[in-house]
Every structure is written in C-alpha cells, then in structure tokens.
C-alpha positions as CSV (number, residue, x, y, z in Angstrom):
1,M,106.6,-133.7,144.9
2,E,104.3,-132.5,141.6
3,K,101.4,-133.2,144.1
4,L,102.7,-130.5,146.8
5,S,103.5,-127.6,144.2
6,P,102.8,-128.1,140.2
7,T,105.3,-125.0,139.9
8,A,108.2,-126.5,141.8
9,R,110.0,-127.3,138.8
10,R,109.3,-124.5,136.6
11,D,110.5,-120.7,136.6
12,L,110.0,-117.6,134.1
13,F,111.7,-119.9,131.4
14,G,110.2,-123.2,131.7
15,S,111.6,-126.6,133.1
16,K,114.5,-125.7,135.9
17,I,115.9,-129.5,134.8
18,N,117.5,-128.7,131.8
19,R,118.9,-125.5,132.7
20,D,121.9,-124.1,133.3
21,H,123.7,-120.7,134.4
22,W,124.9,-118.4,131.3
23,A,128.2,-117.2,131.7
24,V,128.0,-113.9,130.1
25,L,125.3,-113.8,133.5
26,V,127.9,-115.3,136.1
27,Y,130.7,-113.3,135.1
28,G,129.9,-110.6,133.8
29,V,127.2,-108.8,136.0
30,P,129.3,-107.8,139.0
31,W,132.3,-106.2,136.7
32,L,129.3,-104.2,134.7
33,S,127.7,-103.2,138.1
34,I,130.7,-101.6,138.9
35,I,132.0,-100.1,135.5
36,L,128.4,-98.3,135.4
37,A,128.9,-97.5,139.0
38,S,132.1,-95.3,137.9
39,M,130.1,-93.6,135.6
40,V,128.0,-91.9,138.2
41,P,130.4,-88.8,138.6
42,M,129.5,-88.2,134.9
43,L,126.0,-87.4,135.8
44,P,125.4,-83.6,136.4
45,V,125.4,-82.9,139.5
46,I,126.4,-79.4,141.0
47,A,126.9,-79.4,144.6
48,P,128.8,-76.4,146.6
49,A,130.8,-79.8,148.5
50,P,131.0,-83.6,147.5
51,V,128.3,-85.6,148.6
52,V,128.4,-88.4,145.8
53,P,129.2,-91.4,147.5
54,P,131.9,-93.8,145.7
55,L,129.5,-95.9,144.2
56,A,131.9,-98.1,142.3
57,F,134.0,-98.4,145.4
58,M,131.0,-99.5,147.2
59,F,129.4,-102.0,144.6
60,L,132.9,-103.5,144.8
61,L,132.8,-103.5,148.7
62,A,129.4,-105.3,148.6
63,W,130.4,-107.7,145.8
64,R,133.3,-109.0,147.9
65,L,131.5,-109.0,151.1
66,L,128.4,-110.9,149.7
67,R,129.9,-113.1,147.6
68,P,133.5,-113.6,148.1
69,G,134.5,-115.7,145.1
70,V,132.8,-113.6,142.3
71,L,135.8,-111.3,141.8
72,P,139.5,-112.2,142.0
73,L,141.8,-110.7,143.8
74,W,143.7,-109.0,140.3
75,A,140.3,-107.2,139.6
76,G,141.2,-104.0,141.6
77,F,143.6,-103.1,138.7
78,P,141.0,-103.3,135.5
79,L,138.4,-101.8,138.3
80,G,140.1,-98.9,139.7
81,L,141.7,-98.0,136.1
82,C,137.7,-97.8,135.0
83,D,137.1,-95.7,137.7
84,D,139.7,-93.4,137.5
85,L,139.0,-92.7,133.8
86,L,135.4,-92.1,134.6
87,S,135.6,-90.4,137.5
88,G,138.4,-87.6,137.1
89,Q,140.5,-88.9,140.0
90,P,144.4,-89.3,139.4
91,L,145.0,-92.0,137.3
92,G,146.4,-94.7,139.9
93,S,144.5,-93.5,143.1
94,S,141.8,-96.2,142.5
95,I,143.8,-98.7,141.2
96,L,145.8,-98.6,144.1
97,L,142.7,-97.8,146.8
98,F,140.8,-101.0,144.8
99,S,143.9,-103.0,145.1
100,L,144.8,-102.5,148.7
101,T,140.7,-102.6,149.6
102,L,140.3,-106.3,147.7
103,I,144.0,-107.7,149.5
104,A,142.6,-106.1,152.4
105,L,139.2,-108.2,152.2
106,D,140.8,-111.0,151.5
107,L,142.7,-111.3,154.5
108,F,139.1,-110.4,156.4
109,E,138.1,-113.2,155.0
110,L,140.4,-115.2,156.3
111,R,140.4,-113.9,159.4
112,F,136.4,-114.2,159.9
113,P,135.1,-116.3,157.6
114,W,131.9,-116.3,159.2
115,R,130.4,-113.0,159.5
116,G,127.2,-111.0,159.9
117,F,125.3,-107.7,158.8
118,W,126.8,-105.6,161.3
119,Q,130.2,-106.7,161.1
120,D,130.2,-106.1,157.3
121,W,128.7,-102.7,157.7
122,I,131.8,-101.6,159.6
123,V,134.3,-103.1,157.8
124,A,132.8,-101.5,154.6
125,A,132.5,-97.9,156.8
126,V,136.1,-98.0,157.9
127,L,137.4,-98.9,154.2
128,I,134.6,-96.2,153.0
129,T,136.1,-94.1,155.3
130,L,139.9,-94.8,154.3
131,F,139.0,-94.2,150.6
132,L,137.1,-91.0,151.3
133,L,140.1,-89.9,153.0
134,L,143.0,-91.3,151.2
135,S,141.2,-90.3,147.4
136,A,141.3,-86.8,148.5
137,V,145.1,-86.6,150.0
138,F,145.5,-87.8,146.1
139,S,143.3,-85.6,144.4
140,A,146.7,-83.1,144.9
141,A,144.0,-80.1,146.2
142,K,145.2,-78.1,149.0
143,L,144.0,-79.7,152.3
144,D,143.1,-78.4,155.6
145,L,141.0,-79.5,158.7
146,L,138.2,-77.2,157.1
147,H,138.3,-79.7,153.7
148,F,138.4,-82.6,155.5
149,W,135.5,-81.4,157.0
150,L,133.5,-81.1,154.0
151,L,133.7,-84.8,153.2
152,A,131.6,-85.7,156.0
153,P,128.6,-85.3,154.3
154,Q,129.6,-87.7,151.5
155,L,131.0,-90.1,154.2
156,L,127.9,-90.1,156.2
157,L,125.7,-90.3,153.0
158,S,128.3,-93.6,152.5
159,V,127.8,-95.5,155.2
160,V,123.9,-95.0,155.4
161,L,123.4,-96.0,151.8
162,F,125.5,-99.1,152.3
163,P,122.9,-101.7,153.2
164,I,121.1,-100.5,150.0
165,I,123.8,-101.0,147.5
166,V,124.0,-104.3,149.4
167,G,120.6,-104.6,148.5
168,A,120.7,-103.8,145.1
169,V,123.7,-106.5,144.7
170,A,121.5,-108.9,145.9
171,M,119.2,-108.4,143.5
172,L,121.9,-108.4,140.9
173,D,123.0,-111.6,142.1
174,R,119.5,-113.1,141.9
175,L,119.8,-111.9,137.9
176,R,123.5,-113.4,138.0
177,L,122.1,-117.0,139.1
178,L,119.1,-117.4,136.8
179,R,119.2,-120.6,134.9
180,V,118.7,-119.3,131.0
181,K,121.1,-121.5,129.2
182,R,119.5,-124.8,127.9
183,I,121.3,-127.9,128.8
184,N,121.4,-130.6,125.7
C-alpha cells in the first residue's frame, strides 16, 4: 500500500491509524449549523416582502435527508424553540413545524429508504412550501390571496437554494467526521 501512495494513511493531522472522531464535532456540528442558520433573520436586510429563505428549516431538512441518523426525532423541539426565539415567529410555530417535519421525514425514510437527489429535492420543495404557508398562517397576520402571492419569491429562492444548502451540509459533514482525536 505504501508503494502505491505514500500518503494513503496520512491526513492533515498525521497518521490516520491511531485517530478517531471527536464527539464534540460528531454531535455538535449539525446542531450548531442549524442554530447559526436560525440567526440569519437577525441580519439587517430591509425588503418590502419576505425574501430571506427559512435557512434553519432548510439546514434541518438537508441534515435529515443527507444523514438520516444524525438528528434524533426529538430534535425538532429544541431546534424549533431556538428558531422561534431567534427568528421572531410566534413561540411554538417552528417547534410544531420542525417536529412534524422530522416525523414526516422519518415516515418517508421508512417508505423510501433508497432515494435519489431529485426525490430529495421534490420532498424538500413540498416541505418548504408547507413550512412557509403554515408559518404565514401562524404569524397571526391578516392574510388574503395577495399576501400569499408575496411569499412566491421567498419560496422560489428557497427551492432553488436547497441544493446549495445540501452541498454546504455535505462539507460540514466532512468536517464533522474528521479524525482529530488521538487514541492512546
């Protein structure tokens, strides 16, 4: 093996033989990425209509579709609570929607264990659409047909941006699985 590639058993941290995954990275990166995405609505973006996609929800979807076993089923409650507190939505709306999404994705995973990119994208588009519509309903604003049409740019941007979010989650997953801990 060493004759084929002298660096086959080495990485940035040295030998890979006595290295293991660090538990803080393995369990913390998915949670931290979703919490940081919840802080995006706090950025000073001034727009006459909603255009910022629900990034925390999209990161939750991407983690759950890319790595089904990373987030437990009960993760919808604390992540939804954090999103409610940081995004300005009424308390409980993201808790309910994140939890229902994780349950729906768990049932979807049982029904279709082998899926492709296009199926994941369609499922994400449907769930993002439902999330945006139900978030608008839960916001207690006066809603008519015109207000729902104002959500169209946000919905379109969210659906188009989802593969980029999946790519970012894949890079974070590689970071999560780095072998940095030395085994003695």
